[in-house]
C-alpha angles and dihedrals in degrees: 000000000000118000136213112220118234089209093243102114103207094042092050090050092054091048095050095255104331137291128344108259120260099043137131113212126193116217102202138165151093120328112277094007094117110273095111092042089052090053093048092047094048092051095043099045092045089051090046090059088067098032104049121006093189095054090043090055090047097050102029111016128201122358112232116262092245095046135078131192109240114256093236137030120208123190118192124189130179096202110021137061129222094268093055093046092048090052090051091049089056089059088057104043144011116301091232090062094049094045092053096039105048092063087065096045119088109215122203115193109202095178095109090058093039097051100031098104096036125097089248111124109253093230089064091069103019103030091233136102120251122235127203088250092054091049091055090051095057111124134223121303094245091064091099089062091044091050090049092051094046093051094048092047089056101040114019101078110112094348142104112259122189117194116197104215148348088182089073090057091048091054089052094058107128142133088298097046121037128203088242089063090061092046091050091050089053093048090048090048091053091051094047094046090062088064096037097054112200120089133283119201117194120194119212132172105225092202089069094056137073117235089253093052092048091050090051092052091048089053090051093054132066094229142007129210109194119201124198145161120249124195125212119171109312096340136079124210132197115232136182130206127189101226099179134352127143111223093016107053092056091057092050091049090052087058090047090235114159101170141007121224108214140199139189119221140144090302091053126238115008144168109250099178143346128230113219133193107271 
């Protein structure tokens, strides 16, 4: 079966090239434990494959024989624009990677749709003043979900899509937008991704969810990578566990891997060691 690389070299190697195409994967965990860095690295390294072959070979290496980097990378954010995300990426990995990669990443800023019915001044997210006429033209509160769906329908097929983040939608649950709306979007995304192929990565901050909400999101995705901090003596370590993932978890179990120890360096998020069943 063909594979879609995550863009994390050692992980892709263990998984035989990456993820099976047509999957939605949650990247979930504690703040700073590596989920966001994983998303940035996946987007940047996948973009780098098209933007600078030499740098890609230096920081990633060879793509597995049964894998192929998606032709396009799409990064969607509900609260940040391309400039802000690029700046954050530069905190995670070498500037030369980001500079070469972002030219090959299509950014979609959904903050106008996300904030449009909030009391937030429009110039905060659009850089423009708001007139009374513009206020009267504001559309329905579900437009952010509609905009998300429309963009994915047009661009997701066969490509890598990074969604940053579902937590923003959770925080916007109100009388106008119900939790069930978000769950239905995730379930619909899972269904559509099976036909699209490619790979969809969805970031979520676990601290912002109840256990029930987190379980519901896990059920609505094909796989879940859970990131956490572990303390030992005077040091803390980032770790990653594959909670669920058809076609991936079985391969990890064959290797007797129970947990990945992770690191963040110039090349971005990486696997530094694996813990096996002893």
